[in-house]
C-alpha positions as CSV (number, residue, x, y, z in Angstrom):
1,X,-112.4,17.1,-9.2
2,X,-111.2,17.1,-12.8
3,X,-113.4,16.3,-15.9
4,X,-111.9,12.9,-16.6
5,X,-112.6,11.8,-13.0
6,X,-116.1,13.1,-13.2
7,X,-116.6,11.2,-16.5
8,X,-115.3,8.0,-15.0
9,X,-117.5,8.3,-11.9
10,X,-120.6,8.9,-14.1
11,X,-119.7,6.0,-16.3
12,X,-119.3,3.7,-13.3
13,X,-122.5,4.9,-11.7
14,X,-124.6,4.4,-14.8
15,X,-123.4,0.8,-15.0
16,X,-125.1,0.0,-11.6
17,X,-127.9,2.7,-11.4
18,X,-131.5,1.5,-11.3
19,X,-133.5,2.1,-14.5
20,X,-135.5,4.9,-13.1
21,X,-132.4,7.0,-12.4
22,X,-130.8,6.2,-15.8
23,X,-134.0,7.4,-17.5
24,X,-134.1,10.5,-15.4
25,X,-130.5,11.4,-16.3
26,X,-131.1,10.7,-20.0
27,X,-134.2,12.9,-19.9
28,X,-132.2,15.8,-18.7
29,X,-129.6,15.4,-21.4
30,X,-131.7,14.0,-24.2
31,X,-131.8,17.0,-26.5
32,X,-128.0,17.5,-26.3
33,X,-127.4,13.7,-26.9
34,X,-129.7,13.7,-29.9
35,X,-128.1,16.9,-31.3
36,X,-124.7,15.4,-31.0
37,X,-125.8,12.2,-32.7
38,X,-127.1,14.2,-35.7
39,X,-123.8,16.1,-35.9
40,X,-121.8,12.8,-35.9
41,X,-124.0,11.3,-38.5
42,X,-123.6,14.4,-40.7
43,X,-119.9,14.2,-40.3
44,X,-119.8,10.6,-41.3
45,X,-121.8,11.2,-44.5
46,X,-119.4,13.9,-45.7
């Protein structure tokens, strides 16, 4: 399976997943998500 297909499947799943699973997935990725948000904010301020 290619990356775009995986992204789409994850996106589709998150739309219907119960809250507990969404929180669990976010918890796994939280540090990376927050780090990327900081990077984007810094780029927008330049």
